[in-house]
NUMARGU-386578 format. One record per residue: residue in one letter; x, y, z of N, C-alpha, C, O in turn. Coordinates in steps of 0.05 Angstrom, whole numbers, plus 5000, padded with zeros to 4 digits. Layout:
# NUMARGU-386578
AXYZXYZXYZXYZ
...
***
This chain:
# NUMARGU-386578
M688250413461685750193483687349963453688650013432
G686549743463686049523444683849523431681949683432
E684149293415682549313388678549263399676449373391
T679049093415675949043434675349233457673549153472
D676449433461676249653484673849833471674049943449
A671249823493670350013487668750073504668049893519
F667750363508666450493517663150383524661950333503
P661850343543658450313536658050543521659850703517
G655550583510655150913493656550923483655651103470
D659050873473660351013452659750963428659750713428
T658951053401657751063381660151173350661951333346
G659151023337661751053306660451283297658651393310
P661851373266660851593254658051553242657251703224
A656951403249654451393234652751273258651051103254
G653351363278651451283302652051063310651251073333
E653150813305652550563308655250523329657550603325
V654050343353655450243366656650063367655349853363
P659850023371661949923360662749673370663949643391
A662149473353662149133350663049083368664049273381
D663248753383664348673399666548483384666148403361
A668848423398671048293376669748003375668347903393
G670347903351668947583336667947603318666647413310
G667947823303667247953275668347693248669547493257
L667947703223668547563209672747743202674347663185
L672947833211676047933202677647773223679747663216
D676647743254678047613277678147323263680047173265
A675647273247675846943249677346873225678046643223
L678047063202680046963192682347113198683647203179
G683247183226686247223232687347433213689647373206
V686447623203688147873184689847943196689448013220
A691947933188694848023202696348293190697548233169
A696548503196697448753190700548793197701448773220
V702248863173704848873165705449183157704449293137
V706849303171707549523163710949593162712349573182
L712249703132714649703122714550023122712650173121
D717950073126718750353119719250253090719050023080
A720350573077721550563049723450393048723250293026
R726150263066727550113074726749813063728149663050
G723449763072723049513073723149393099722449153096
R723749463125724349453142721649493167720449693174
I721449203178718649203183718949473211720949523225
T716749573211715949763237714049693249714149763272
L712049583243709649533256708449233245708249123223
W707849133279707848753269704648733290704448763315
S703248693279700248583291700548333311702348183302
P699548253331698647993338698247783328699147573335
Q696347843303695047653284698047613267698547373260
A700047813260701447753248703747473259704547273247
E704047563289705447353301704347083301705546873299
T701247133304700446843293700946683265702046473262
L699846823248700846703217703346643212704146433201
F704446803220707446763210709746623234711446483224
G709646643254710446483277712546673286713846553304
W713446933281714547093291714147313314712047433311
S715347383330714447563355714547783344715847803323
A712948043358714248313348717448433356718648623347
A718348233377720948313375723148193362725448273361
E721947973351723447793336723147983308725147993294
A721148103301720748213264721148563267721448743250
L721048583296721248933280724249003282726048953298
G724049143260726349283247727949093224730349103219
R726748983217728548643200727848753174725948923172
P728948683157728048643126725548463130725248263144
A723848573113721148303116722148133093721447903097
A723548153069724148043046725547863063724747633061
Q727447893080729647713085728347513109728947283112
L725847683131725947483145724147353131724647113134
L721247393110718547233102720147073084720046833087
V721847183060720847103034722546993026724647113022
P722146693019724046433009726746552985726346662963
P728846522994730946642970729746602941730146772923
E728746462939728646462901726746662896727146782874
H724546742911722746992899723847252925722047322940
T726147352929727047522942726347772923724947962929
E728147702889727247922876725947962863726448142847
L724247862863720447862853719548122881719348372879
V719247942906718148152918719848412924718448582937
L722548512919723748762925722548962898721949202898
R722348812881721448982858718349022854717949242845
L715948852859713548822866713849192890712749402884
F715449122915715149302946716149572927714749772930
A718449572907718749852897716449952876716350192872
Q714549782863713249892846710850052870710050292869
V710049852888708449912906709350302918708150522920
M711350222921712850482944712850732917711950962922
A713950672892715050922877712150992857712251202843
E709750822857708050862838704950832866702850752856
G704950862880702750852902700750592883698450662877
A701350422876700650192864699450042889700050062913
T697149862876696549662899695949452894694349402876
W697649202913698348962892696148782918695748832942
A695148562898693948362912694748032903695347912882
G694547982923694747612908696947412922698847482937
S696147152914697846912934700146962936700947102918
F702346872957705246932953706446682977705446662999
P707846582973709046362994710446543010711546753002
V710446463030711146623054712846403072711446203075
R715546373086717246273102716446353126716646573135
H715046053142714246153175716946113180718846033166
K716446213213718646153236719945853240722345823246
D717845603235718845343234719845203209720444973202
G719845453198721545393173720445243135721345193112
S717145223158715845163125714845303113714445503127
I713745333086713345433060710345573070708845373070
R708945773078706045733063704445893050705046123057
L703145893040701346053019699846263034698346213052
V700146463026699246753041697246893027698146963005
E695046973031693047143011694147443018693547513041
F695547623002696047893010695048153000694448142976
R694648363013693848593001695748723005696848663026
N696848902991699449092994698249382994696349382978
M698549613005698849922985700350093002700850013024
R701150302995702350513005701350743018699850913006
L702150753048701550993061703151253064705551253057
T702251443072704751643073702851813096700451863094
D704951873120704652013140704552343133704252453111
A704652473163704452753154707052983143707153213136
E709152763146711852963147712052813117713752923104
G710952623105711052563073712752343074713652293052
R713252233086714552023085712351703076709951683082
S713751523062712051363055712751063069715151003074
Y711150933074711050673086709150443072707150543062
A709250213070708350023056706049883077706549863101
L703849803067701949643090701149403081700149383058
G701349143099700748923083699148893098698949033118
M697448693090693948623101694348263086694348203062
A694748113107695647803099694147593119694447613143
C692247363106691447193111692046883105693846863088
D691246673113691746503115690346433088687946483085
R691946313065690146363037687646133041685246173034
Q688845893053686745673049684445803064682245833054
L685245883090682945993105680346163090677946163095
L681846303069680046533065679846343037678846493020
R680146183029678646083003675845903019673445943013
R676345803031674545693046671745873047669445853038
T673246063062670746263079668946403052666746503051
E670746393032669846523004667446272994665046292987
R668646102996667145882983663945853001661645872992
D664845803033662045903048660646043046658245963049
L661146273041659546563035657546563017655146613018
A659946442989658546372963656546232962654446302952
L656945972975654745722981652145822998649945732996
S652946013015651246033034648446243019646046183017
V649946483012649146632994646846532975644446572978
R648346362950646746152936644746052943642846112929
L644245822973642745792985639845842990637745752984
V641146113008639046183006637246412997635246533006
A639246402967637346572950635546312934633346332923
Q636846132935635345912912633845602931633245372924
S633845732951632145482972629445522966628345722957
P628645332970625145302969624745382986623745602981
I625045333019624245413042624545733045626645843038
G622545873056622846093066625646203086626046053105
L627146393084628446413105629146653111629046783091
A629646743125629147043134631847053171632746873186
V632247283172633947413185632647723197632247943187
L632447613225632247833235634047913260635147743275
D634248233262635548303283635048233317633548053325
T637048443338635948323362633348463363632248373383
D631848643351630148803364627648663341625748803335
L628048393331626548323310625648433293623248453292
R626948513280626448673253627448543228629748473227
Y625748503211626748373182630048553177630148793183
V632348443167634448463155635248303136637348353124
M633848053128634047993102631647743100631047583118
V630547753074628547573075629747513040631047663026
N628847263035630147043009627447082994625347133006
P627647052965625846992946623446852957621146942955
A624046652968622046402975619946512993617546492994
L621546623007618846733027617746993030616247073048
E618847163003617247352983614847212980612747322987
R614946942967613346832959610446732978608046742973
L611746622998610346493020608046723033605546703034
N610146963041608647213052607847283034605847373044
G607547333008605547422993606447732993604747912990
Q609547772995609948122997612648092995614047923006
P613448362969616248302969618048342998617348313021
A620348412988623148403011622248683022621448763044
G622748793001622949063008620749183031621249343049
A617649033022615949163047616448963068614348913080
Q618148843074618348773099621048793114621348723137
L623148933095625749003112625249133130623449293124
G626149163156625949383176624349313195624749283220
L621949283176619349163198618948883212619748673201
R617548903240617348603255615248523243613548663232
P615248183247612848093227610248183235608448243220
D610048193271607648363272605548593258603148653258
A609048723245607148973232607048933202606749103185
C607448653199607448623160606048443154604948423132
L606048273174604547953172602047943184601247763199
S600748163178597248063192595347883193593547883209
F596047703172593347423162594347183188593046983197
L596947283195598347083216598547233247599047453256
D597646893261598346933300601447083291603346963281
T601447343297603847283299604747433330606947553331
G603147423349603347453379605647133381607947173388
M604846923375605746633377608846673369610646653385
L609146733338611546663326613546943343615946893346
M612447273356613947393363615147323392617547363398
T613447223407614147013437616146753423618146673436
S615746683408617446463405620446593403622446593417
M619846743375623446823378624447023394626747103389
R622947153416624147273443626147053457628547043464
E623446833457624746643479628046473464629946423478
V627746413434630146343428632246583430634546513436
L631846843427634046983434634847013458637247083462
A632946983482634147013505635546743521636946723541
T634446483498635346223514637146153491638946053503
G637646143468639146023450638145743438638845613418
V635945683462634645423438632345403417630045473420
P633245323403631445373385628545203389627645023403
R627745353366623945253366622445163343621045313330
L622744973339622044793313619944663304619844443315
D618544693291616244593267613744703286612444543299
Q612944983288611645043307609745153279610445283259
V607145013286604945023254604145303255603645343279
T603845503242601345723234599745753216600245663193
V596945903223596045813202594446093191594146273207
G593546123165592146323161591646383124591946213106
R590946623122590146623095591346803079589947003081
P593646853061595146953057594147193034592447093019
P594747503030593447683010592947552984590747572971
D595347412976594647312950592547082936591747042913
D591946932969590146742964588246772994588946653014
P586546882994584546963014581846793014579946863028
G581846572999579246372999580446133010579045973023
T583646063006584445813027586845863045589045973043
E585145713066586945683096589545493085589345273073
H592145673091594945553091596445523115596145633137
A597545403109598845283144602545293132603445193111
W603645403149606545353143607545203167605945113183
S610245163171611745063192614545263199616545313184
V614045353224615845483225618545483247618345523271
S620845423234622845403263624345733261624145893242
H625745763284628145953295630345843313630745673330
Y631546013300634645983316636246253316636046453302
R637746173336638846413345641346443331643046263330
L641846753316644846713311646646773334646046843356
E648746733322651246793345654046913325654346823302
G655347053331657847103320660246923329660546803351
P662146933308664646773326664846753355664946553369
G664847033362666147083389663246993412663646963437
G661146983403659346903420656447043418654346963426
Q656947233408655547573411652747433401652947213392
V651047513401647547493392647747763371648547993374
L646847633352646047743328643547813315642948023303
G642347563320639847563323638347343314639147143326
V636647313299634647053296634146963271633047113255
A634646783266633946593237631546413237630946223251
S630446533216627846353209627746203191629846203177
S625846003184625745833167623045783163621745673180
V621945873139618745693134618345513124619845503104
L616845313126616045153103613345093100611944983117
D612845163075608945123060608944873070610444713058
V607744783090605844543094603144443092602244243103
T601244673071598744593068597544393065595544313076
D598744303049597844003034597743783055595843633060
H601043783074600543623090598943693115597443503121
H598743903131596344003141593243913138591643793152
R593244013112589243863102589743563105587843433113
V592043413099591143133100591543003131591042773136
T592743203150593143143183590743263186590143133206
T588843413182586843543186584543413187582843393205
E584543283157582543093158582542843167580342733171
A585042713172585242523185584842503212584342283223
A584842743225583842833256581042843251579542703265
R580442983234577242953230576042693231574342643247
A576942523212576842253209576942053237575641853240
R578842163255578241933281576442043295575041903309
R576342363293574642513308570642323308569042243325
R570642353276568142173265567641913281565741883297
L569241773276570241473284569141483309567141363317
A570841643325570441683358568041663363566741493375
V567341893351563542003355561641793350559741773366
I561841623330561141403324561241133348559540973355
A563041163353563040933374562340973397561140823412
D563141163402561441333422558441323427557341283448
A557341393403554541383387553541033405552141003424
S554740883391554440603396554440473417553140273421
A556940663444556440513464554240673480553340593501
T553640863471551341123498548841073482546841153495
V548340973461545841083448544540813450545740603448
G541940843454539540563457541240443480542540243474
T541440513501542540313522539640193539539739993553
T536940373534534740233544532240223520532240363500
L530640083523527840143508526540253516524440143524
D526840583518526240753524526540973503528641073495
V524141013496524341263467525841523480527841613470
D524641613502526241873509528541933515530042113507
R528741713534531941653535534541603517536941663520
T533241453496534741443470535241723460537541803454
A532741903457532942133443535642333464537342483453
R535542293490537442433505540042313497541842473498
E540442163493542742033493543942083463546342053459
L542242133443543342213418543942533421546042653416
A541842633430542742993433545843033453547643203450
D545742793473548242903482550942703471553042733484
V550942553451552942423431553442713411555642753402
V551742863406552543003379552743303397552543503383
V552943343420553543673430556043553452555543373469
P559043683450559143873435560943793418562643983416
E561643543401563343423377561543513359563043633343
L559843533352558843633330558043833324558543953303
A556243923348554144153347554644303378555244183398
D554144603375553944743402550344653413550544583436
L548444643406545744553414544944423392545144493369
A543544163403541343973383538343973398537644063420
A537143853376535043783387533743553375533743553350
V532643373385531143073376527943193378526843313396
D526643103351524043103351523342953336524742893316
V520242813344519442593326516642713313515742943315
L515742513302513442533290511242503308511542283319
D509242603315507442553334505942303333505042173352
S505742253307504741903303505541683308504341473308
V508841773314510841573324510241473343510441233344
L509241603364508641543387505941423396505341373420
D504641393380502141293381501640933382499540823389
G503540813374503640573368503340433344503740193339
R502640643328502840523303503840613284504740843287
R503940493256506740543237506540833227504640893211
P508341023234507641233227507941303186509241193168
L506141483188505241483170505941833154505442053164
P507441753124509041933113507142233116504642253117
P508642423115507842693124507042783094508342713074
V504742973094503843073071505643243070507043333089
P505643303039508543443029507743733030509343903024
D505343783037505244163023503644203055502744433059
G503344053072502444013094503244073118505644003121
P502144213144503744193164504343943184502743773188
V506843943197506743683211507343783237508443983246
R506043523249506243473283507943423292507943173290
F510743533309512143383322512243403350511243613359
R513643153372512643193388516443263396518043133382
A517543423415519343423418520543313448519543343470
L523243163439524142953461526042913474526242723489
A528343153469530943263481531843483463531843503438
V532643613479534743833469537743813488537743693509
A539943933479541943943495543844143481543844163456
S545444283497547244513499550044473505550544383527
A551444513493554444543498554944703525556044603544
R553745023525553845243539551345413549549645383531
P550545543566547645613564548445903535550645993531
T546545963523545946053493542846163494541146003500
E542146423489540446513474538246313455535846293455
A540146203442538846063414537145893425534945833416
E538645773455536345513454533045553467531045403471
Q533645773470530245913481528745893447526345933446
A529645853429528145743405527045523402525045523387
L527745273415527645053412525745033434525645133457
D523644783418522144703445522244453461523044223454
P521444523483522644413507521544093503519544003490
A523243983517522443683519519143643523517843743541
G517943433499515043403515513043603499510643623502
Q514443733483512644043476510943863454511543633453
L508943963438507843863415507444113396505844303400
A509244073375508544373361507844233335508244003328
A506544453321505744423295507844613267508544843270
Y508244503251510344633239509344693202509244503186
D508944873198508544913165510444773145512344633152
A509644823122510644673094513844803096515844673090
E513645043105516145283095518345173115520645223110
R517845053132519445063155522544783141522144593126
V525544883154526744743147526344533157527344363142
I525144383183524844133200523443973181524143763172
T520944123176518444043153519843853127519743623120
R520844043120522643923087524643713100524843503087
C525743733117527743513117525443183125525942963117
V523243263141521943013141520542953125520442703126
T519143053105517843063077519442983056518742793042
T521943113051523342993040524642713044524642533027
G525742723072527442493082530642493073531842283074
R531942733063533342853062534943063079533543273082
P537443093091539043273103538443483096537943463071
V538143733106537944023098540544093108541144063131
L542344203091545344443101545044703099544844783076
L544844923121544645163112547945243123548245353145
A550145163107552245293124552845433138553945393159
R551945753122552545943131549646033131548246013111
V548546143155545646243164545246463155547346593157
R543846583148542946933134540246923152539046723157
P539747173160537447343174535147243162532947183171
A536247243136532747113124532346783131530246653132
D535146713135533046393149533046403168532546173175
L533146493181531646553223529546413214529846163211
P526546553206524246443202523546173192521846013201
R525446143170524745813170525645613194524445393197
I527245673206529345493220527045493247525645303252
A527045703258525145753278522245733283520945793263
A521245683300517845533301515845893296513845923282
D517046073309516146363301517946563298520146523289
A516746843309517647033301519947083336522247173335
R518647013359520347003381522946743378524946783391
G522946543366524146423359526446463341528546323341
A525946643327527646763309529246963321531646893319
A529147143331529947393347531947123369534247053364
A531047073380532546843399535146773380537446853383
L533946623361536446513339538546713338540846673344
A537247013328539847173327541347203347543847173348
R539547273367541647393398543047213402545147223415
G542147003392545146853398546646713386548146523392
G545946883356548546863334549046613324551346543323
L547146453317546446243302549146233265549046353244
R550646073275551746133252550845933221550645993197
S550545663237551145473212548345253221548045243245
Y546545093207545044963213545144703202546644673183
L543644493212544444193198541344083203540744083226
G539643993188537643843200538043503187538943443165
V537243373202537643083188534942883193534442853217
P533742793180531942543178532842363197535342343196
L531342163221531241983229529741743221527441683228
I531241613207529641473185530441143202532741113210
A528640963205528540663211526740553196524440643195
R527740273178526240173165524340273148522040213145
G525940483135524940543114523240793116522940943096
D521940853145520541083159521141293173522541313193
V520241423163521141733170520441753207518141733214
L522241793225520541773251520842073267519742123288
G522542273253522842463264525342623248526142593225
A526242813272529042993244530943033271529943033294
L533443063268535143143292536043373279536943363256
S535843603297536643803284539443973305539543983330
L541844143280544544123299544044393294542544463276
Y545244553309545844813312548844893320549544793342
R550845053306553045213315552245603316551745773299
V552645613345552645873352555646023359556146253351
R557745853378559845953374561945893348563146053334
N561645613349563645603330563745613296562845483278
D565045823300565545943267564745723242563145763224
V565945523246566745323222564745233216563645083232
P563445293189560245133178560044913180562344833178
F558644753183557644503171558344383138557444483117
D559744203138559444083113559543853108559543703128
E559743743082558943443076559643273090557943093094
D562043263104562743133112561143093143560442883154
D560743353150559043363178556443203172555543093192
V554943153145552643123140553142843145551842733163
V554842703131555942423130555542323161554042153170
L557142473173557142333201554242413212553042193213
A552942553219550242683224548242473215546542383229
V548642383186546742143175547541903192545741753202
E549341863195550741543212549241623239547741493252
L549841793242548141803277545541703283544641533298
A544341903262541641933257540841693252538441663257
A542241463242540641253227542041083249541540843245
R543241113268543640913289541740943305540340753311
A541241223317539041313334536241193331534841073348
A535641253294533741213296531940893296529840793302
V534540843285533640483290532840423324530640343333
C535140473338534340493373531640603371529740453372
I531240853367528240983380525440783366523040803373
D526340623348524140453335524340323344522140213347
N526140193355526539853372524839973396522739853403
A525940223410524240233433521340373434520140453454
R520640383415517440563406515940223403514040153418
S517140023383516139743381515739613402513739463403
Y517639643427518039463455515839543480514839413499
Q515639893468514139963492511139863475509639733488
S510439923449507439873443507639623453506239613473
E509139313445509439043454507839063486506038933496
R509839353498509539203521506439293533504939173549
R506139543520502939643530501039403524499839283542
T500939343498499439083484499138803504496938693504
A501138703519502038513530500638553572499638413590
L501538843566499738873596497138843595495738693609
T496338993576493439033567491738753576489838693592
L494038573551492938323554492338123578490837933579
Q494738283603494638123619492638123646491837953662
R492438473641490238553656487638513656485938503673
H487538473623484338283616483638043626481537983638
L486737863617485537483621486137533660485537343673
M487337793676486237763702484837853712484637833737
S482738043693481538173708478438183728477338363741
Q477537893724476137693740478337783765480737823762
A476737823794478637883813477137573831474837463830
P479037533842479137273866477137293876476437513882
A475036993885473437023906474637123929476937153935
R471137203947471737243976472236983987472036873965
P472836804000473736584000472836544042473336674062
A471536334037470736244065473036204086474736034083
G473036364105474336254125478136384123480136314136
M477936574104480436624099480036974080478337024064
T481937124090482637414079485637434059487837344065
L484937544038487037544013487937794013486937994024
A490137763998491738003991493037943973494037723977
H494038073941495638053924496838243909496938473917
R497638203893499638453873500138263847500038023846
Y500638443828501538393801503938583791503338813787
Q505438543788508338753788509338723760511538593761
P508638793735509738813710512438853705513039083708
A514938653695516838743685517638983676515839113665
H520139113676520239353662520939433637520439643625
A522839143627523139103609520839083589519038933598
A520439163569517739173545518238933546517438853568
G519638683528519638473527519538233542520038013533
E518838303569518938123589516338123604516638013626
V514038213600511838243619509937943594510137853572
G508337923620506337743620505837493624503737393617
G507537363635507737023647506636933670505536713673
D507137143692505837073721502637123721501137263708
W502336943738499736973742498536933769499936793784
F495237083782495136893816492436893808491337033790
D491136633831488236593829487136503858488536373874
A484836573863483536433888480636353877478936503868
I480436153879477735993866475635913884476335873907
T472835883878471435833912471235523899470435483876
V472035333916471235043910469134883930469334923954
A467334733920465134663936465734593972467934643982
G464034513985464734544015466234694023468334604032
D465834974025467435284037470135214034471535314052
K471935014011474435084005474635243984473235343967
T477235233990478035523962481535443954483335393970
A481535463929483435363909485935633906485435833893
L488435593918489335793913491635773899493135593907
V492335913875493835863850496336163848496036403852
V498536013842500436173830502336053801502735813798
G503136233784504436093770505536333746504936573742
D507236133735509236263719510836233691513136183687
V509436263678509536153646513336223638514636433641
M514135983629515936053620517036233595516736113573
G518236463591517236643569517036903577517236983600
S516437063553515737343560513437433538512537283522
G512737683540511637753513507937773508506337773527
I507337793490504637713486503037433485500637383488
N506337173478505636963474505636853505504236653505
A506436913528507036883551504436863558502936673562
A504337173560500737283561498537123564497237053584
A498137033523496336803520496736563533494636483544
T499336383537499036183557498136233580496836063592
M498636463590498136483624495136463627493936293641
G493836663610490736663600489436323592487036263591
Q491136193588489235883573489835773597487835703609
L491835733609492435503640492135613659493235513679
R489935963659488536073685485535973681483935933699
T485035933656481835823652481835623661479935573676
T484035383653483935033650483935073681481735023692
T485935143694485935183724483235213734482535033750
R481435403727479035493742476635253731474635193745
A477135183711474635003705475534703722473734563732
L478334623725479534383733478534463767478034263780
A478234713780477534743808475834653808476234463823
D473334643800470134643793470434323804469634253826
L471234193788472233863793472533803823471533603833
D473934003836474233923871476033683866475833503882
L477833663845480433503847482333533866482733723882
P483633323865485833283886488733503875489333473851
P490033643886491933843879494033673861494533753838
A495033453870496933343843495333353816495933473796
E492433133823491333033796490633423772490833443748
V490133593789489833843775492333873756492233873731
L494333883769498333913760497633673732497833723707
S497033483742496733283712496133403691497433473671
H492933433700491033523671491933823660491733873637
L492733993678494734223667497334183650497534293628
D498934043658501133873641500333853616501033973595
H497933583622496633483597496133683577496733643554
A494733933587494234203572496234413557496334543536
A498034333586500334553575502034363550504034493541
A501834183541503734173526503334283496505034383482
G500434223489500534403463499934733460498334833444
L501234843473501435133483504035253469505935103463
D504135513464506835653461506935933464505936113452
P509035913492510935743502509235553523507535623539
A510435233516509735053530509734933556508334743562
F511735073575512435023597511435263612510835483601
A511335203645510135373667510535253686510135013687
T511335383706512035293739509035353751507535513739
C508435253772506335333782505735203819506835013828
V504335333829503135133854500535213860499135423859
Y500334953867495434913864495334823900496234643913
A494035023905493734973935490934933943489435093930
V489434763963486134843974486434744002487234564016
Y485135024003485235044030482534974048480935144042
D481434764069479334644075478834834100480534814118
P477134994103477535094132475434974156475035054179
H474434784141474034574168475234364178474634234197
A477434334159479034104171481734244179483934134182
G481034524181483734654183486834684176488834764189
E486534574147488834474124489234534108487234634098
C491834524089492334564070493934384046496434364045
R491934254027493334044010495134193990494734433994
M496534163977497734263960499934013943500533783949
A500734193919503234013899504234233885503034443883
S506834193874508734413867508734273840508234033837
A509434473820510234323788513334583772513634753754
G514834433796516834603788517334893797519035063791
H514934883819515435253827517135273857517535093873
L517835543859519135623888517235443913515035373905
P517835403935516235323955515935593965517435793965
P512335553980510935763993511835754022512335564037
V511836024028512236024066509536024081507336114075
V510635884102508435854126508536074144510936104150
V507036254156507136494180505236414194502836434189
R506936284221505336214250505036414267506736584269
P503036424281503836634299506036574322505536374336
G508236704328510236614348513136504334515236634332
P512436194323514736124307515436374284514136564275
R518836224281519536324251518936224233519335984231
P517136414205516736314189518336154172520736184172
V516835954154518235724142517535634116515135624110
L519435574098518735454081517435124081518134924092
I515235184065513834854068515534664044516234754022
E516034414054517834284042515534124020513933944026
L515934233994513734023973516033853961518433873964
P514433693947516633573926516533743903514333843897
T518233783889519234013871516933943844514734043838
G517933803835515633663813516833783788518333963792
A516533733768516633773733514934023733513034053748
P516134213712514334333700512134303688511834113672
L510434483692507834383662508834413636510034613628
G508134173619508334253595511034033590511133913568
V512934003610514133693600513233433599514433273584
G511133343614510133113603510032933619511332973639
G508632703618508432403639510232363663511432163669
V510332693680511732673701509532703723508232903725
P509032443740507732503761508432723780510632833781
F505732803800507033003815505332933842503332793842
E506433063866505532883888504033153907503433383901
Q503532983935501433223942502433183972503232973982
T502333443985502833484018500233564025498533674011
T500133494049498233684071499533794098501133694113
V498034074097500934214121497334384135495434454122
P497734394157496434464176495934814172497934964174
L493834894168493335204169489735214180487535164172
H491635374213489635444229488635764230490035904215
P486635904245486836184243488136224256488336124279
G489636414246492036574255494136584237495636774237
D494536374220496136214202495336404175493336504166
R499336404164498636534134499636454115501636334122
L499336454091500636254067501236444052499536584042
V504736474046505436694023505536524003506336304011
L505136543980505836453957506436693928504936893925
Y508436633913509536873902511936703874512936483873
T511936923855513436793829516436873838517236993859
D517936773817520836833831521737043820524137063818
G520237273808520637493801520937703826521437943825
L520237543852520037713880522537693884523737903886
V524137413886526737443903529837333880532237323884
E528237293862531037243841532137533824530837703812
T534937503829536237713820538737643812539637453824
R540537763789542937733776545437653797547037483790
D545637773818547837843830548037633859550237573870
T545537543867545137403889544037253885542337243867
A545037013907544536683896541136653918540536763939
I539536463899536736543906535936463933534236583945
D537236213945537536173979537636423994536136504012
R539736533983540236734001537037014004535937154021
R537036973982533737183968532337103997531937234017
I531736773990528936654005529436714032527736824045
D531436664040531836664067531337044077530737094100
R531537234059531037544066527537534060526237734067
L526337334048523237424042522937264074522237434090
T523237024086522237014099523637174135522637224157
E526237214123526537454153524337744156523437874176
L523937764124520538054134518837934135516838074135
L518237664136516137594149515837574176513637574187
T517937564185518037604211516337824228515237784250
T516238034217515138194220511738224220510338184200
P510838274241507438254247506738494233507638724237
Y504738414212503838684193500038614199498738434187
E499238744211496138684221494238674185492638524175
D495738894178494138984149495438804124497338914112
L494438534115495538454091496338664068498438644055
E494638864064495439084040498639114041500439034025
E498539294075501639324076504039104079506439104073
L502738984088505238654083505738654051508138674048
C504838644032505138594012507138883996509438863988
D505639133995507539343992510039304009512039343995
Q510439234032512639254040514638954031516738914043
L514238844020514138564012516238613985518438513979
L514738793973514838863934517139173945518839263929
A516839273967519139473968521739443977523839563970
R521339243996523839154010526238873987528638833984
L524038783979525638513951525138633917526338523899
R524238733914523138853887524739103880524339313893
H526439113860528239373845526339433826524539273820
P526739783810525139813803525839823768524739953751
H527539683768528139533738528839343733530339293714
D527639123755527838803744526938733724524938853715
H528138523711527238453692525138233680524538173657
D524038133711521137933706519938053725520938213741
D516537923722514138023728514837863764516437733778
V511738023764512137843800509037773804507637943792
A507837623814505337503820505937513854508237483861
L504037563872504037603898501537453914499537603918
L501437223923498837253946499137173961500336953961
V498237293984497437244020494437244027492837424023
A494136984037492336894049492836904074495136864081
H491336934088490936944122488336844128486236964127
A489136524138486736334151485136544184486236664202
T481936494178481236624197478436484210476636574224
G479036244201476335974210473936094201474036314190
L472035974204468836014199468236074224469136014246
P465536284213464736404232463036164247462535954234
P461936204275460435964289457735934266457736074246
R456135774269453635714253451235814274451235714297
A449136024267447536054286445035764286443335754303
***
């Protein structure tokens, strides 16, 4: 058989399967030449033909010295040949050889004597190109030195992925001597790593030949179990000169410092993203409960698996919160709870809206009494009763597997409003100081929003109270007319207080109808409205023409804050069947008559009250029994996304539907035209002319 022939399953003396062609000897092109005792060539290998240029037919039987040795070296070669044959000595060295093409080449020789069964002697010469041999020797020496002295961990694994070489650097990185690793697979000796990923990658490299580069794996090595290390691992398939797969080479680089910096940078980016998210989503409304829910939703799951927002009960009563007594119980109102996924630990948290008292030993109590965060990085069983409200809650936290807890006070403008509680029940990583900094930042932002919402809600309650008090006097029961009215405050806290309506009895069975809107909002607008309403009632008793009443109101408004208001003042006379009216910059009333389509009354618009010095004009409109007059403020028809003309057209369209009940008409107009979160008050007054009863 030729040198590459082998049967599947054949094994050598040590049970090894014969290697495929393409090994180091083939790479060197080692030639074999056998000479008989007379120095004639008896065997000539194919590599000899490649090295010397002579074919076997040309070389066999010829004297080697005559064929290969330059004349000037013939005597030396014959002497060396005689020594080998006579003494059995081995000779090795470099020697110039004549190639068939006439050139002289330096060849590396190994010569030795052979003896056959009959005692005949032969000389075996092993030869290869000296330059190729020296280059290979340098490459091998360099490789060995590089592997041994490289600061990068290097390993060679066979096709079964067992270590056959581990360099000193990898010994240090793995924390194990090479002897403890050779012959073993990584998953058998590197228990501190995720070797499943590594083994999968190496199998893919063996199968495909495509390298896998810079795979980062983390773990805690035996020689430093308290610190998480990171390594960058690359795998390459090793192949022989003939392409046969020899195994896998792995390089391992300790990148712990870079990994730590990268991890910290990623955490910093995550913190900035959470803060940006909080800036965009927390405090979108002036509602305390919703703001608390927004805060809880921001921190879950980015920062915690479970979160609760609780405020001091005193915060919600509209007064400035008093600092809790250091050694006494604290009453909390739960506002929001958020959970990344269902967990039994959630059963330990107070549901939103519930009132609870926590004694001084509780962690949340200590958080608000000291105004400082409380961090329990690794929760112990003894900590659970201090975190939960009662024994049942502590048991729920234990079943849920609470691992880490962080409580942060909600502080706004120097006042402690409550606390944000964060829980990690699935995340094994404990809260750390970076998490404390992030949670404090989020809590501070949310606390300001909660305090703003609390203040606005308090102002809204005050403005509404003032508004209701100022309009508590019910409109009179007019002669020859029935009335229905509505006042609906703005949804936003700071936009309550400027609109009003009134109906005032005037001498001679007449009725003054008024609708007005102070430009502004809040408590000041409500106060201005009250003064204008009172002044209007006083002027109505004088039975002055509408234009003159507005002139007096204009003069009175000039000294108020806010100073401007719009108003429609109308006087209905049932005996004359007419209504005299004037407008100070207000939207036109609508008159609804049986049969025809409702129409807007064309009034001279006039300037708003408070401008000063602008005359007002009066208009007289027939108003007979069965007719209706609809007066309103702009909050009924004005929106931010639709032109006011289209909205007024919508109002007149709705008024075409006949409603016998004026109260139902008011409800329908508000339901069809008013949105729940509109940012303006609405005052609506509907007057239905009935005529005077006949005199007895």
